[in-house]
C-alpha positions as a printed NumPy array, in Angstrom:
array([[ 10.413,   6.963, -34.754],
       [ 13.869,   7.06 , -33.215],
       [ 14.741,   5.358, -29.968],
       [ 16.07 ,   7.608, -27.247],
       [ 16.397,   7.591, -23.472],
       [ 13.718,   9.427, -21.548],
       [ 14.115,  11.594, -18.484],
       [ 11.07 ,  11.063, -16.282],
       [ 10.059,  13.197, -13.308],
       [  8.194,  11.366, -10.545],
       [  6.254,  13.225,  -7.867],
       [  6.145,  10.983,  -4.794],
       [  8.503,   8.411,  -3.336],
       [  5.919,   5.881,  -2.201],
       [  5.651,   2.347,  -3.519],
       [  4.318,   3.168,  -6.985],
       [  6.654,   6.108,  -7.609],
       [  9.716,   4.119,  -6.581],
       [  8.569,   1.141,  -8.662],
       [  8.272,   3.381, -11.726],
       [ 11.776,   4.67 , -11.04 ],
       [ 13.264,   1.195, -10.678],
       [ 11.609,  -0.052, -13.839],
       [ 12.683,   2.914, -15.94 ],
       [ 16.272,   2.747, -14.735],
       [ 16.272,  -0.951, -15.586],
       [ 15.251,  -0.001, -19.152],
       [ 18.086,   2.535, -19.456],
       [ 16.15 ,   5.737, -18.745],
       [ 16.87 ,   8.408, -16.148],
       [ 14.568,   9.595, -13.381],
       [ 14.174,  12.151, -10.633],
       [ 11.921,  11.19 ,  -7.727],
       [ 10.66 ,  14.059,  -5.579],
       [  9.505,  12.96 ,  -2.107],
       [  7.974,  15.612,   0.145],
       [  9.009,  13.91 ,   3.412],
       [ 12.563,  14.466,   4.588],
       [ 13.021,  10.745,   5.179],
       [ 11.078,   7.52 ,   4.633],
       [ 10.   ,   7.117,   8.272],
       [  6.433,   8.467,   8.252],
       [  3.906,   5.938,   9.568],
       [  1.74 ,   4.792,   6.667],
       [  0.895,   1.302,   7.811],
       [  2.661,  -1.932,   8.583],
       [  1.744,  -5.219,   6.933],
       [  0.85 ,  -5.216,   3.235],
       [ -1.016,  -8.168,   1.737],
       [  0.558,  -8.949,  -1.637],
       [ -1.121, -10.709,  -4.535],
       [  0.019, -11.535,  -8.055],
       [ -0.8  ,  -8.043,  -9.346],
       [  1.72 ,  -6.446,  -7.016],
       [  4.175,  -9.309,  -6.71 ],
       [  4.551,  -9.896, -10.434],
       [  4.865,  -6.149, -10.982],
       [  7.836,  -6.211,  -8.618],
       [  9.327,  -9.094, -10.594],
       [  9.063,  -6.949, -13.717],
       [ 10.468,  -3.65 , -12.436],
       [ 13.164,  -4.783,  -9.995],
       [ 16.618,  -6.213, -10.733],
       [ 16.671,  -9.934, -10.023],
       [ 18.542,  -9.626,  -6.732],
       [ 16.207,  -6.968,  -5.331],
       [ 13.208,  -9.075,  -6.307],
       [ 14.797, -12.022,  -4.522],
       [ 15.251,  -9.762,  -1.492],
       [ 11.53 ,  -8.908,  -1.588],
       [ 10.713, -12.626,  -1.636],
       [ 13.114, -13.434,   1.198],
       [ 11.68 , -10.718,   3.437],
       [  8.044, -11.571,   2.706],
       [  6.083, -13.511,   5.28 ],
       [  6.077, -17.292,   5.199],
       [  3.521, -18.934,   2.929],
       [  0.141, -19.426,   4.542],
       [ -2.082, -22.444,   4.063],
       [ -5.121, -20.648,   2.641],
       [ -5.097, -17.979,  -0.058],
       [ -8.396, -16.588,   1.16 ],
       [ -9.86 , -13.62 ,   2.985],
       [-11.54 , -14.927,   6.126],
       [-14.179, -13.587,   8.52 ],
       [-14.299, -14.978,  12.064],
       [-16.728, -14.491,  14.922],
       [-15.624, -13.127,  18.292],
       [-14.471, -16.528,  19.531],
       [-12.45 , -16.957,  16.32 ],
       [-14.516, -19.605,  14.626],
       [-14.986, -19.138,  10.883],
       [-18.071, -17.396,   9.542],
       [-17.192, -17.099,   5.847],
       [-14.295, -16.944,   3.415],
       [-13.523, -16.372,  -0.235],
       [-10.42 , -16.678,  -2.453],
       [ -8.131, -13.674,  -2.582],
       [ -8.923, -11.219,  -5.337],
       [ -6.623, -10.788,  -8.305],
       [ -4.952, -13.209, -10.733],
       [ -3.758, -16.702,  -9.73 ],
       [ -0.956, -16.597,  -7.17 ],
       [  1.049, -19.692,  -7.916],
       [  4.707, -20.506,  -8.236],
       [  7.489, -21.874,  -6.13 ],
       [  7.374, -18.805,  -3.861],
       [  3.796, -17.464,  -3.728],
       [  3.267, -13.801,  -2.902],
       [  2.108, -13.373,   0.682],
       [  2.777, -10.112,   2.476],
       [  5.539,  -7.673,   3.355],
       [  6.441,  -5.023,   5.874],
       [  5.674,  -1.758,   4.101],
       [  8.839,   0.036,   5.182],
       [ 11.028,  -2.906,   4.145],
       [  9.492,  -2.919,   0.669],
       [  9.995,   0.816,   0.403],
       [ 13.655,   0.424,   1.348],
       [ 14.083,  -2.266,  -1.315],
       [ 12.387,  -0.086,  -3.927],
       [ 14.584,   2.896,  -3.067],
       [ 17.82 ,   0.874,  -3.228],
       [ 20.456,   2.131,  -5.693],
       [ 18.479,   5.172,  -6.794],
       [ 21.1  ,   7.399,  -5.16 ],
       [ 20.77 ,  11.1  ,  -5.918],
       [ 17.815,  10.426,  -8.212],
       [ 15.692,  10.159,  -5.04 ],
       [ 15.344,  13.668,  -3.627],
       [ 13.756,  13.774,  -0.174],
       [ 12.269,  16.928,   1.313],
       [ 11.341,  18.069,  -2.199],
       [  7.602,  18.454,  -2.774],
       [  6.213,  19.016,  -6.26 ],
       [  3.679,  21.857,  -6.09 ],
       [  2.846,  22.319,  -9.773],
       [  4.004,  21.952, -13.346],
       [  3.916,  23.446, -16.813],
       [  3.685,  21.292, -19.923],
       [  4.589,  22.11 , -23.504],
       [  5.068,  20.185, -26.723],
       [  8.623,  19.172, -25.807],
       [  8.428,  18.317, -22.125],
       [  7.272,  19.099, -18.591],
       [  8.742,  21.427, -15.988],
       [  7.906,  20.861, -12.329],
       [  8.039,  23.498,  -9.618],
       [  9.082,  22.442,  -6.125],
       [  8.04 ,  23.884,  -2.782],
       [ 11.349,  25.761,  -2.477],
       [ 10.756,  27.483,  -5.82 ],
       [ 13.28 ,  25.463,  -7.806],
       [ 12.351,  23.688, -11.018],
       [ 13.281,  20.569, -12.949],
       [ 12.506,  19.531, -16.493],
       [ 11.863,  16.162, -18.08 ],
       [ 10.053,  14.376, -20.876],
       [  7.234,  13.034, -18.675],
       [  5.776,  13.768, -15.241],
       [  4.326,  10.899, -13.211],
       [  2.038,  11.897, -10.364],
       [  2.627,   9.277,  -7.675],
       [  1.993,  11.693,  -4.826],
       [ -0.957,  10.028,  -3.152],
       [ -4.605,  10.729,  -2.557],
       [ -4.062,  14.481,  -2.139],
       [ -1.843,  14.667,  -5.196],
       [ -0.734,  18.139,  -6.257],
       [ -0.195,  16.754,  -9.76 ],
       [ -3.75 ,  15.398,  -9.992],
       [ -5.176,  18.633,  -8.566],
       [ -3.785,  20.403, -11.625],
       [ -4.213,  17.588, -14.154],
       [ -7.766,  16.546, -13.169],
       [ -9.047,  19.293, -10.848],
       [-12.613,  17.997, -11.   ],
       [-11.763,  14.735,  -9.163],
       [-13.016,  14.939,  -5.562],
       [-11.441,  13.409,  -2.445],
       [-14.049,  11.843,  -0.151],
       [-12.896,  11.575,   3.496],
       [-14.567,   8.677,   5.283],
       [-14.246,   6.162,   8.056],
       [-14.186,   2.391,   7.866],
       [-16.254,   0.696,  10.512],
       [-14.06 ,  -0.76 ,  13.239],
       [-10.806,  -0.058,  11.394],
       [ -8.543,   2.962,  11.459],
       [ -6.419,   2.835,  14.606],
       [ -3.47 ,   0.532,  13.925],
       [ -0.721,  -0.948,  16.037],
       [  1.805,  -3.774,  16.207],
       [  2.09 ,  -6.669,  18.62 ],
       [  5.415,  -8.538,  18.807],
       [  4.826, -12.144,  17.782],
       [  6.633, -13.812,  20.666],
       [  6.778, -17.565,  21.27 ],
       [  4.398, -17.072,  24.191],
       [  1.856, -15.289,  22.013],
       [  2.107, -17.935,  19.302],
       [  1.066, -20.535,  21.88 ],
       [ -2.171, -18.768,  22.83 ],
       [ -3.258, -17.35 ,  19.441],
       [ -5.618, -19.655,  17.512],
       [ -4.292, -20.789,  14.14 ],
       [ -7.292, -19.115,  12.479],
       [ -5.61 , -15.745,  13.101],
       [ -2.38 , -16.76 ,  11.397],
       [ -3.631, -17.231,   7.795],
       [ -2.969, -13.932,   6.075],
       [ -5.273, -10.996,   6.882],
       [ -8.449, -11.877,   8.774],
       [-11.269,  -9.859,  10.319],
       [-13.212, -10.926,  13.385],
       [-16.567,  -9.376,  14.254],
       [-19.15 ,  -9.579,  17.024],
       [-22.88 ,  -8.923,  17.019],
       [-22.407,  -5.537,  18.649],
       [-20.425,  -4.243,  15.676],
       [-16.908,  -4.389,  17.117],
       [-14.189,  -5.626,  14.775],
       [-10.593,  -6.713,  14.9  ],
       [ -8.373,  -6.932,  11.831],
       [ -5.2  ,  -9.013,  12.169],
       [ -2.334,  -9.485,   9.731],
       [  0.648, -11.598,  10.76 ],
       [  4.121, -10.704,   9.518],
       [  6.503, -13.631,   9.954],
       [  9.325, -13.24 ,   7.404],
       [ 10.928, -16.09 ,   5.518],
       [ 14.339, -14.785,   6.588],
       [ 15.332, -12.251,   9.278],
       [ 14.808,  -8.97 ,   7.457],
       [ 18.07 ,  -7.217,   8.337],
       [ 20.126, -10.356,   7.598],
       [ 18.549, -11.182,   4.225],
       [ 20.645,  -8.748,   2.135],
       [ 23.915, -10.373,   3.255],
       [ 23.747, -13.182,   0.701],
       [ 21.322, -11.623,  -1.802],
       [ 22.168,  -7.915,  -2.194],
       [ 25.057,  -6.96 ,   0.103],
       [ 24.941,  -3.272,  -0.833],
       [ 21.386,  -2.91 ,   0.524],
       [ 20.634,  -2.129,   4.161],
       [ 17.288,  -3.057,   5.677],
       [ 16.105,  -2.075,   9.137],
       [ 15.502,  -4.96 ,  11.539],
       [ 11.855,  -6.04 ,  11.72 ],
       [ 10.864,  -8.917,  13.942],
       [  7.721, -11.014,  13.525],
       [  4.582,  -9.15 ,  14.556],
       [  0.825,  -9.016,  14.362],
       [ -0.6  ,  -5.897,  12.754],
       [ -3.845,  -5.122,  14.567],
       [ -6.644,  -2.665,  13.95 ],
       [ -9.411,  -2.896,  16.518],
       [-12.631,  -1.101,  17.313],
       [-12.674,   1.155,  20.332],
       [-15.463,   0.875,  22.876],
       [-18.679,   2.799,  22.172],
       [-18.434,   6.407,  23.251],
       [-14.661,   6.637,  22.747],
       [-13.612,   9.548,  20.567],
       [-10.529,   9.039,  18.413],
       [ -8.99 ,  12.486,  17.965],
       [ -7.255,  13.561,  14.759],
       [ -3.576,  12.676,  14.73 ],
       [ -2.525,  16.304,  15.171],
       [ -4.394,  16.398,  18.485],
       [ -2.884,  13.24 ,  20.002],
       [ -1.085,  13.651,  23.319],
       [  1.38 ,  11.317,  25.018],
       [ -1.579,   9.665,  26.758],
       [ -3.698,   9.025,  23.648],
       [ -2.26 ,   5.627,  22.586],
       [ -2.731,   4.14 ,  26.064],
       [ -6.29 ,   5.47 ,  26.295],
       [ -7.15 ,   3.988,  22.902],
       [ -5.551,   0.651,  23.769],
       [ -7.565,   0.5  ,  26.978],
       [-10.732,   1.266,  25.022],
       [ -9.931,  -1.481,  22.495],
       [ -9.586,  -3.884,  25.389],
       [-13.081,  -2.977,  26.578],
       [-14.446,  -3.455,  23.055],
       [-13.246,  -7.086,  22.946],
       [-13.75 ,  -7.939,  26.616],
       [-16.251, -10.72 ,  25.879],
       [-14.29 , -12.236,  23.003],
       [-11.942, -15.207,  22.888],
       [ -9.297, -14.62 ,  25.606],
       [ -6.593, -14.225,  22.965],
       [ -8.256, -11.025,  21.714],
       [ -7.749,  -9.197,  24.998],
       [ -4.201, -10.51 ,  25.224],
       [ -3.389,  -9.289,  21.718],
       [ -4.68 ,  -5.82 ,  22.568],
       [ -2.866,  -5.793,  25.916],
       [  0.448,  -6.532,  24.189],
       [  0.056,  -3.82 ,  21.536],
       [  3.163,  -1.622,  21.468],
       [  2.046,   1.875,  22.479],
       [  4.663,   3.567,  20.289],
       [  3.329,   1.69 ,  17.26 ],
       [ -0.26 ,   2.945,  17.589],
       [ -1.405,   5.532,  15.074],
       [ -4.484,   6.481,  13.088],
       [ -4.988,   6.403,   9.336],
       [ -7.476,   9.044,   8.095],
       [ -9.196,   7.103,   5.327],
       [-10.532,   8.565,   2.133],
       [-11.057,   7.719,  -1.507],
       [-11.368,   9.367,  -4.901],
       [-14.254,   9.344,  -7.299],
       [-11.935,   8.79 , -10.262],
       [-12.396,  10.513, -13.599],
       [-14.087,   8.333, -16.206],
       [-11.642,   9.27 , -18.942],
       [ -9.359,  12.074, -20.091],
       [ -7.164,  12.987, -23.033],
       [ -3.585,  11.741, -22.54 ],
       [ -0.612,  14.08 , -22.278],
       [  2.936,  14.025, -20.969],
       [  1.532,  14.111, -17.421],
       [  0.059,  10.935, -15.978],
       [ -0.947,   9.407, -12.638],
       [ -0.363,   6.13 , -10.81 ],
       [ -1.648,   4.518,  -7.636],
       [ -3.555,   6.577,  -5.105],
       [ -3.079,   9.732,  -7.169],
       [ -5.185,   8.093,  -9.89 ],
       [ -7.653,   5.873,  -8.013],
       [ -7.231,   6.053,  -4.234],
       [ -9.503,   3.429,  -2.711],
       [-10.356,   2.15 ,   0.717],
       [ -7.834,  -0.464,   1.949],
       [-10.456,  -2.989,   2.896],
       [ -9.942,  -5.633,   0.203],
       [ -6.143,  -5.432,   0.082],
       [ -5.889,  -4.158,  -3.488],
       [ -4.629,  -0.567,  -3.246],
       [ -0.888,  -1.217,  -3.054],
       [ -1.108,  -4.15 ,  -5.457],
       [ -2.893,  -2.11 ,  -8.102],
       [ -0.484,   0.792,  -7.565],
       [  2.435,  -1.526,  -8.311],
       [  0.595,  -2.924, -11.314],
       [  0.127,   0.663, -12.549],
       [  3.871,   1.191, -12.233],
       [  4.675,  -1.968, -14.18 ],
       [  2.353,  -1.126, -17.048],
       [  3.4  ,   2.516, -17.243],
       [  7.053,   1.46 , -17.351],
       [  6.238,  -0.954, -20.15 ],
       [  4.533,   1.726, -22.222],
       [  7.247,   4.319, -21.623],
       [  9.849,   1.722, -22.593],
       [  7.952,   1.178, -25.867],
       [  8.037,   4.906, -26.518],
       [ 11.731,   5.068, -25.666],
       [ 12.453,   2.33 , -28.198],
       [ 10.547,   4.255, -30.845],
       [  7.752,   1.673, -31.052],
       [  5.02 ,   4.161, -30.101],
       [  4.527,   7.877, -29.727],
       [  5.095,   9.088, -26.187],
       [  1.641,  10.529, -25.558],
       [ -0.043,   7.585, -27.293],
       [  1.897,   5.169, -25.074],
       [  0.804,   7.064, -21.968],
       [ -2.78 ,   6.954, -23.225],
       [ -2.56 ,   3.176, -23.656],
       [ -1.342,   2.839, -20.068],
       [ -4.154,   5.04 , -18.758],
       [ -6.836,   3.112, -20.617],
       [ -5.549,  -0.194, -19.244],
       [ -5.321,   1.268, -15.734],
       [ -8.931,   2.417, -15.823],
       [-10.179,  -0.936, -17.128],
       [ -8.387,  -2.937, -14.419],
       [ -8.323,  -0.701, -11.331],
       [-11.737,   0.953, -11.467],
       [-13.827,  -2.211, -10.931],
       [-11.823,  -3.029,  -7.787],
       [-12.224,   0.562,  -6.644],
       [-15.989,   0.128,  -6.881],
       [-15.807,  -3.074,  -4.843],
       [-14.115,  -1.303,  -1.941],
       [-17.154,   0.941,  -1.536],
       [-19.131,  -2.125,  -0.455],
       [-16.413,  -3.701,   1.636],
       [-18.647,  -5.703,   3.961],
       [-20.102,  -7.543,   0.989],
       [-16.815,  -8.061,  -0.845],
       [-14.434,  -9.164,   1.918],
       [-14.408, -12.741,   3.054],
       [-17.644, -14.044,   1.602],
       [-20.222, -11.657,   3.036],
       [-20.285, -12.462,   6.764],
       [-19.349,  -8.873,   7.605],
       [-22.466,  -7.61 ,   5.852],
       [-24.645, -10.009,   7.858],
       [-22.923,  -8.995,  11.097],
       [-23.495,  -5.326,  10.27 ],
       [-27.188,  -5.984,   9.688],
       [-27.388,  -7.855,  12.999],
       [-25.556,  -5.094,  14.838]])
């Protein structure tokens, strides 16, 4: 088999789609990334816990300076690489080591601001990243794949990668039998940010500063906290590492998701008014009124403009399928609940392994469809067991105390 450069079409400019693009460009291939949003500003979350799956995938797909920029803008190293459950006065109930492979090295993977990572992953892609261009369908033949965009235009390539999220248009055509299951996650769903000021640092117990923790009371209320405290000021980090990259300023913050008080209805995002964030923040305050005093203070300081709701859902992924020139990564393949911190990490791992297989095919070491099939088999073997774990989150996060608290509540 001859070696030749591939032209790969990527539906979706999220983390996994951009990681595929970076990795392929690094191997000498060309890409087109089609992102339906007109910019990269849509609220999708704030702090992302990173483990060795995701962090080492970034090491593989990114140029060395962009990987160094990811490390510099990650949060400082925490003392315990564990998921931790606290009670409502922030004493520890249970803990367990973070899931995934060992996370060692001089600069362990900790956590990042999602938008910052997306800006790093989109760096230097130039015109290959096409915003406001949604893939609506495709046709495949023996020689390639042609995608159709929402405006009626088309583009052709050797491979199509569906990285377009849980409601993927590519998956809907490729695996139409895969259902999306909308669901809620108890006590989690409304998110916001709290500036991590010196004053707040003085009153917040150290137990809340070690990665992502969940506190719970006997009435069923919960508070999830993830602290973002970068190793270097985010907007200054590129100056010495990658001067051609621009990152938006992001100060230290606490990402918070908190239960609302019983009887409070959280409307769908489309029905929010200007008053909704304040009403929800007030309800969160009532939910934690009897907790450690820091809980009420954290809620009180939540930035109203940062508050939004994530409508959770997951896939029941297909057991297997015959490979073709069309494949899937990340949420398009195995969207899972975010409750054990593995979704983004596994999506990046997907990207790394798909890039590796497509690079093999480009070098003539494997047939293209066979290489894609090898990626898909590996993805199913690694990602699916974690997907199953997310369906019993209370048992699998932090050593089981959440399950006991749920039974008590």
